A tleap script that builds the chain and sets N, CA, C and O, in Angstrom:
source leaprc.protein.ff14SB
mol = sequence {
  NMET ASN PHE TYR ASP TYR PHE VAL ASP GLU
  MET GLU GLU GLY LYS PHE LYS SER PHE ARG
  HIE GLU HIE PHE PHE GLU GLU LYS ASN GLY
  VAL THR ILE MET THR ASP GLN LEU GLN TYR
  GLU THR PRO PHE GLY ILE ILE GLY LYS LEU
  PHE ASP THR LEU PHE LEU LYS ASN HIE LEU
  THR ASN PHE LEU SER MET ARG ASN GLU ILE
  LEU LYS LYS ILE SER GLU ASN CARG
}
set mol.1.N position { 12.899 96.000 85.957 }
set mol.1.CA position { 11.231 96.768 85.779 }
set mol.1.C position { 10.323 95.977 85.571 }
set mol.1.O position { 10.452 94.939 84.922 }
set mol.2.N position { 9.056 96.460 86.219 }
set mol.2.CA position { 8.142 96.080 86.119 }
set mol.2.C position { 6.763 97.504 85.897 }
set mol.2.O position { 6.200 98.147 86.783 }
set mol.3.N position { 6.603 97.582 84.474 }
set mol.3.CA position { 5.966 98.580 84.160 }
set mol.3.C position { 4.819 98.928 85.136 }
set mol.3.O position { 3.992 98.094 85.506 }
set mol.4.N position { 4.830 100.272 85.539 }
set mol.4.CA position { 3.839 100.604 86.826 }
set mol.4.C position { 3.863 100.476 87.989 }
set mol.4.O position { 3.249 101.239 88.734 }
set mol.5.N position { 4.722 99.280 88.491 }
set mol.5.CA position { 4.817 99.056 89.813 }
set mol.5.C position { 6.056 99.176 90.278 }
set mol.5.O position { 6.234 99.441 91.467 }
set mol.6.N position { 7.140 98.993 89.380 }
set mol.6.CA position { 8.607 99.125 90.044 }
set mol.6.C position { 9.562 99.416 88.921 }
set mol.6.O position { 9.535 98.983 87.769 }
set mol.7.N position { 10.477 100.302 89.536 }
set mol.7.CA position { 11.628 100.282 88.593 }
set mol.7.C position { 12.879 100.377 89.768 }
set mol.7.O position { 12.699 100.870 90.882 }
set mol.8.N position { 14.286 99.758 89.257 }
set mol.8.CA position { 15.593 100.383 89.663 }
set mol.8.C position { 16.411 101.075 89.192 }
set mol.8.O position { 16.267 101.378 88.008 }
set mol.9.N position { 17.336 101.480 89.784 }
set mol.9.CA position { 18.582 102.328 89.334 }
set mol.9.C position { 19.930 101.962 89.866 }
set mol.9.O position { 20.429 102.443 90.883 }
set mol.10.N position { 20.393 101.197 89.199 }
set mol.10.CA position { 21.584 100.585 89.948 }
set mol.10.C position { 23.065 101.034 89.233 }
set mol.10.O position { 23.162 101.002 88.006 }
set mol.11.N position { 24.104 101.415 90.006 }
set mol.11.CA position { 25.279 102.045 89.476 }
set mol.11.C position { 25.905 100.722 89.127 }
set mol.11.O position { 25.736 99.651 89.710 }
set mol.12.N position { 26.709 100.993 88.007 }
set mol.12.CA position { 27.476 99.745 87.294 }
set mol.12.C position { 28.962 100.367 87.749 }
set mol.12.O position { 29.752 99.528 88.181 }
set mol.13.N position { 29.357 101.562 87.703 }
set mol.13.CA position { 30.362 102.287 87.849 }
set mol.13.C position { 30.294 103.609 88.425 }
set mol.13.O position { 29.380 104.347 88.056 }
set mol.14.N position { 31.209 104.048 89.357 }
set mol.14.CA position { 31.188 105.381 89.838 }
set mol.14.C position { 31.942 105.423 91.164 }
set mol.14.O position { 32.940 104.728 91.356 }
set mol.15.N position { 31.405 106.311 92.129 }
set mol.15.CA position { 32.550 106.371 93.248 }
set mol.15.C position { 31.650 105.965 94.505 }
set mol.15.O position { 31.927 106.304 95.655 }
set mol.16.N position { 30.765 105.353 94.218 }
set mol.16.CA position { 30.455 104.362 95.453 }
set mol.16.C position { 30.747 102.788 95.199 }
set mol.16.O position { 30.462 102.255 94.127 }
set mol.17.N position { 31.323 102.114 96.245 }
set mol.17.CA position { 31.479 100.806 96.214 }
set mol.17.C position { 29.830 99.978 95.593 }
set mol.17.O position { 29.876 99.177 94.659 }
set mol.18.N position { 28.902 100.231 96.073 }
set mol.18.CA position { 27.569 99.938 95.329 }
set mol.18.C position { 26.549 100.683 95.512 }
set mol.18.O position { 26.600 101.230 96.613 }
set mol.19.N position { 25.434 101.004 94.774 }
set mol.19.CA position { 24.865 101.801 94.790 }
set mol.19.C position { 23.440 101.482 94.104 }
set mol.19.O position { 23.369 101.536 92.876 }
set mol.20.N position { 22.148 101.107 94.974 }
set mol.20.CA position { 21.295 100.364 94.403 }
set mol.20.C position { 19.935 101.338 94.536 }
set mol.20.O position { 19.894 101.614 95.735 }
set mol.21.N position { 18.846 101.964 93.892 }
set mol.21.CA position { 17.680 102.735 94.403 }
set mol.21.C position { 16.662 102.020 93.570 }
set mol.21.O position { 16.584 101.856 92.352 }
set mol.22.N position { 15.865 101.622 94.615 }
set mol.22.CA position { 14.444 101.274 94.014 }
set mol.22.C position { 13.061 101.909 94.271 }
set mol.22.O position { 12.641 102.342 95.344 }
set mol.23.N position { 12.442 101.879 93.093 }
set mol.23.CA position { 11.447 102.867 93.334 }
set mol.23.C position { 9.863 101.953 93.002 }
set mol.23.O position { 9.565 101.410 91.939 }
set mol.24.N position { 9.093 102.006 94.179 }
set mol.24.CA position { 8.049 101.250 94.368 }
set mol.24.C position { 6.638 102.104 94.056 }
set mol.24.O position { 6.603 103.312 94.287 }
set mol.25.N position { 5.720 101.539 93.627 }
set mol.25.CA position { 4.428 102.307 93.245 }
set mol.25.C position { 3.299 101.391 93.590 }
set mol.25.O position { 3.215 100.227 93.197 }
set mol.26.N position { 2.433 102.009 94.360 }
set mol.26.CA position { 1.013 101.436 94.643 }
set mol.26.C position { 0.098 102.288 94.761 }
set mol.26.O position { 0.339 103.473 94.991 }
set mol.27.N position { -1.291 101.725 94.596 }
set mol.27.CA position { -1.809 102.663 94.493 }
set mol.27.C position { -3.033 102.325 95.743 }
set mol.27.O position { -3.465 101.186 95.921 }
set mol.28.N position { -3.422 103.354 96.432 }
set mol.28.CA position { -4.251 103.022 97.666 }
set mol.28.C position { -5.528 104.287 97.647 }
set mol.28.O position { -5.174 105.441 97.885 }
set mol.29.N position { -6.769 104.038 97.400 }
set mol.29.CA position { -7.734 104.797 97.352 }
set mol.29.C position { -7.640 105.885 96.417 }
set mol.29.O position { -7.886 107.022 96.822 }
set mol.30.N position { -7.325 105.691 95.253 }
set mol.30.CA position { -7.180 106.307 94.152 }
set mol.30.C position { -5.823 107.170 93.963 }
set mol.30.O position { -5.686 107.920 92.997 }
set mol.31.N position { -5.028 107.041 94.761 }
set mol.31.CA position { -3.890 107.797 94.749 }
set mol.31.C position { -2.653 106.816 94.846 }
set mol.31.O position { -2.605 105.753 95.465 }
set mol.32.N position { -1.521 107.505 93.986 }
set mol.32.CA position { -0.415 106.650 93.829 }
set mol.32.C position { 0.474 106.865 95.014 }
set mol.32.O position { 0.464 107.974 95.548 }
set mol.33.N position { 1.208 105.954 95.456 }
set mol.33.CA position { 2.278 106.212 96.425 }
set mol.33.C position { 3.367 105.610 95.856 }
set mol.33.O position { 3.359 104.505 95.315 }
set mol.34.N position { 4.313 106.350 95.983 }
set mol.34.CA position { 5.768 105.980 95.550 }
set mol.34.C position { 6.858 105.878 96.971 }
set mol.34.O position { 6.971 106.800 97.779 }
set mol.35.N position { 7.442 104.851 97.042 }
set mol.35.CA position { 8.184 104.538 98.311 }
set mol.35.C position { 9.570 104.251 97.820 }
set mol.35.O position { 9.652 103.252 97.106 }
set mol.36.N position { 10.725 104.940 98.059 }
set mol.36.CA position { 12.041 104.409 97.700 }
set mol.36.C position { 12.820 103.717 98.571 }
set mol.36.O position { 12.827 104.017 99.765 }
set mol.37.N position { 13.627 102.631 98.032 }
set mol.37.CA position { 14.436 102.094 99.053 }
set mol.37.C position { 15.790 102.152 98.524 }
set mol.37.O position { 15.886 101.655 97.401 }
set mol.38.N position { 16.989 102.677 99.081 }
set mol.38.CA position { 18.034 102.871 98.832 }
set mol.38.C position { 18.907 102.210 99.803 }
set mol.38.O position { 18.864 102.160 101.033 }
set mol.39.N position { 19.938 101.574 98.694 }
set mol.39.CA position { 21.099 100.813 99.606 }
set mol.39.C position { 22.432 100.951 98.619 }
set mol.39.O position { 22.549 100.761 97.409 }
set mol.40.N position { 23.386 101.359 99.634 }
set mol.40.CA position { 24.790 101.801 98.965 }
set mol.40.C position { 26.058 101.477 100.213 }
set mol.40.O position { 26.042 101.333 101.436 }
set mol.41.N position { 26.810 101.465 99.450 }
set mol.41.CA position { 28.011 100.981 100.333 }
set mol.41.C position { 29.197 102.118 99.839 }
set mol.41.O position { 29.417 102.332 98.647 }
set mol.42.N position { 29.774 102.667 100.720 }
set mol.42.CA position { 30.980 103.405 100.769 }
set mol.42.C position { 32.216 102.813 100.449 }
set mol.42.O position { 32.478 101.710 100.929 }
set mol.43.N position { 33.170 103.498 99.563 }
set mol.43.CA position { 34.259 102.927 99.542 }
set mol.43.C position { 35.105 103.694 100.681 }
set mol.43.O position { 34.759 104.631 101.401 }
set mol.44.N position { 36.415 102.944 100.609 }
set mol.44.CA position { 37.650 103.708 101.611 }
set mol.44.C position { 37.554 102.902 103.061 }
set mol.44.O position { 38.051 103.394 104.074 }
set mol.45.N position { 36.947 101.759 103.070 }
set mol.45.CA position { 36.644 101.089 104.560 }
set mol.45.C position { 36.328 101.905 105.618 }
set mol.45.O position { 35.364 102.600 105.297 }
set mol.46.N position { 36.675 102.119 106.650 }
set mol.46.CA position { 36.268 102.756 108.010 }
set mol.46.C position { 36.121 104.151 107.693 }
set mol.46.O position { 35.181 104.760 108.203 }
set mol.47.N position { 36.896 104.723 106.945 }
set mol.47.CA position { 37.058 106.136 106.635 }
set mol.47.C position { 35.742 106.720 105.879 }
set mol.47.O position { 35.132 107.744 106.184 }
set mol.48.N position { 35.438 105.775 104.766 }
set mol.48.CA position { 34.049 105.997 104.098 }
set mol.48.C position { 32.854 105.549 105.212 }
set mol.48.O position { 31.789 106.163 105.270 }
set mol.49.N position { 33.161 104.433 106.062 }
set mol.49.CA position { 31.835 104.451 106.738 }
set mol.49.C position { 31.620 105.690 107.976 }
set mol.49.O position { 30.537 105.898 108.524 }
set mol.50.N position { 32.807 106.394 108.255 }
set mol.50.CA position { 32.713 107.692 109.285 }
set mol.50.C position { 32.031 108.528 108.080 }
set mol.50.O position { 30.890 108.955 108.258 }
set mol.51.N position { 32.580 108.727 107.080 }
set mol.51.CA position { 32.115 109.954 106.212 }
set mol.51.C position { 30.503 109.598 106.151 }
set mol.51.O position { 29.666 110.459 106.423 }
set mol.52.N position { 30.152 108.284 105.779 }
set mol.52.CA position { 28.530 107.888 105.356 }
set mol.52.C position { 27.752 108.135 106.934 }
set mol.52.O position { 26.541 108.346 106.858 }
set mol.53.N position { 28.358 108.122 108.336 }
set mol.53.CA position { 27.569 108.180 109.489 }
set mol.53.C position { 27.743 109.699 109.535 }
set mol.53.O position { 26.665 110.261 109.725 }
set mol.54.N position { 28.689 110.448 109.427 }
set mol.54.CA position { 28.645 111.820 109.734 }
set mol.54.C position { 27.771 112.820 108.865 }
set mol.54.O position { 27.137 113.722 109.412 }
set mol.55.N position { 27.759 112.621 107.426 }
set mol.55.CA position { 27.256 113.363 106.378 }
set mol.55.C position { 26.464 112.725 105.226 }
set mol.55.O position { 25.373 113.192 104.898 }
set mol.56.N position { 26.920 111.829 104.707 }
set mol.56.CA position { 26.211 111.186 103.517 }
set mol.56.C position { 25.189 110.699 103.691 }
set mol.56.O position { 24.346 110.993 102.844 }
set mol.57.N position { 24.759 109.783 104.781 }
set mol.57.CA position { 23.227 109.147 105.070 }
set mol.57.C position { 22.306 110.541 105.165 }
set mol.57.O position { 21.261 110.602 104.517 }
set mol.58.N position { 22.666 111.465 105.858 }
set mol.58.CA position { 21.631 112.643 106.068 }
set mol.58.C position { 21.611 113.323 104.530 }
set mol.58.O position { 20.543 113.668 104.023 }
set mol.59.N position { 22.676 113.454 103.958 }
set mol.59.CA position { 22.414 114.330 102.794 }
set mol.59.C position { 21.835 113.570 101.682 }
set mol.59.O position { 21.202 114.253 100.877 }
set mol.60.N position { 21.913 112.222 101.439 }
set mol.60.CA position { 20.941 111.182 100.726 }
set mol.60.C position { 19.294 111.239 101.123 }
set mol.60.O position { 18.335 111.391 100.366 }
set mol.61.N position { 19.316 111.118 102.124 }
set mol.61.CA position { 17.924 111.280 102.987 }
set mol.61.C position { 17.251 112.796 102.583 }
set mol.61.O position { 16.128 112.928 102.095 }
set mol.62.N position { 18.122 113.829 102.875 }
set mol.62.CA position { 17.399 114.927 102.261 }
set mol.62.C position { 17.382 115.163 100.961 }
set mol.62.O position { 16.550 115.991 100.592 }
set mol.63.N position { 18.026 114.702 100.196 }
set mol.63.CA position { 17.901 114.681 98.652 }
set mol.63.C position { 16.658 113.842 98.253 }
set mol.63.O position { 15.819 114.308 97.482 }
set mol.64.N position { 16.563 112.765 98.713 }
set mol.64.CA position { 15.558 112.292 98.182 }
set mol.64.C position { 14.284 112.638 98.708 }
set mol.64.O position { 13.319 112.391 97.985 }
set mol.65.N position { 14.069 113.195 99.894 }
set mol.65.CA position { 12.689 113.973 100.271 }
set mol.65.C position { 12.621 115.307 99.592 }
set mol.65.O position { 11.471 115.707 99.410 }
set mol.66.N position { 13.731 116.205 99.112 }
set mol.66.CA position { 13.421 117.085 98.070 }
set mol.66.C position { 12.812 116.868 96.936 }
set mol.66.O position { 11.775 117.402 96.543 }
set mol.67.N position { 13.723 115.753 96.186 }
set mol.67.CA position { 13.326 115.192 95.084 }
set mol.67.C position { 11.714 114.954 95.153 }
set mol.67.O position { 10.890 115.434 94.375 }
set mol.68.N position { 11.448 114.077 96.296 }
set mol.68.CA position { 10.193 113.501 96.309 }
set mol.68.C position { 8.808 114.443 96.354 }
set mol.68.O position { 7.665 114.082 96.077 }
set mol.69.N position { 9.344 115.985 96.862 }
set mol.69.CA position { 8.374 116.987 97.015 }
set mol.69.C position { 8.179 117.422 95.883 }
set mol.69.O position { 7.042 117.617 95.452 }
set mol.70.N position { 9.446 117.690 95.086 }
set mol.70.CA position { 9.254 118.051 93.607 }
set mol.70.C position { 8.176 117.356 92.597 }
set mol.70.O position { 7.195 117.868 92.056 }
set mol.71.N position { 8.596 116.241 92.534 }
set mol.71.CA position { 7.772 115.327 92.137 }
set mol.71.C position { 6.525 115.404 92.302 }
set mol.71.O position { 5.767 115.580 91.349 }
set mol.72.N position { 6.065 115.271 93.684 }
set mol.72.CA position { 4.745 115.689 94.280 }
set mol.72.C position { 3.998 116.643 93.600 }
set mol.72.O position { 2.928 116.424 93.033 }
set mol.73.N position { 4.566 117.681 93.667 }
set mol.73.CA position { 3.954 119.201 93.123 }
set mol.73.C position { 3.838 119.095 91.588 }
set mol.73.O position { 2.872 119.562 90.985 }
set mol.74.N position { 4.946 118.410 90.931 }
set mol.74.CA position { 4.494 118.492 89.222 }
set mol.74.C position { 3.555 117.325 88.932 }
set mol.74.O position { 2.875 117.346 87.906 }
set mol.75.N position { 3.498 116.454 89.667 }
set mol.75.CA position { 2.741 115.425 89.090 }
set mol.75.C position { 1.195 115.760 89.731 }
set mol.75.O position { 0.319 115.136 89.132 }
set mol.76.N position { 0.723 116.581 90.775 }
set mol.76.CA position { -0.354 116.909 91.148 }
set mol.76.C position { -0.585 118.185 90.607 }
set mol.76.O position { -1.674 118.552 91.047 }
set mol.77.N position { -0.172 118.923 89.977 }
set mol.77.CA position { -0.358 120.213 88.970 }
set mol.77.C position { -0.678 120.015 87.797 }
set mol.77.O position { -0.688 121.057 87.142 }
set mol.78.N position { -1.100 118.605 86.925 }
set mol.78.CA position { -1.049 117.972 85.944 }
set mol.78.C position { -2.664 117.766 85.814 }
set mol.78.O position { -3.130 117.121 84.874 }
savepdb mol mol.pdb
quit
């Protein structure tokens, strides 16, 4: 964690083979911009990769987009 600029969530134990979610914050013209970087690896070899390609990647992208919209609404209404 770098206070005000960056923090990371990293799975130590769970259903993914690995999972790392980084959050970057920067100020541009008086506005805070948040950028997410998500890195993960599914278990179960080729079956996990197929599941990722067909379903998981899209689900995680939509989840992060919805979460970011909620955070934007909350932060802008203060």
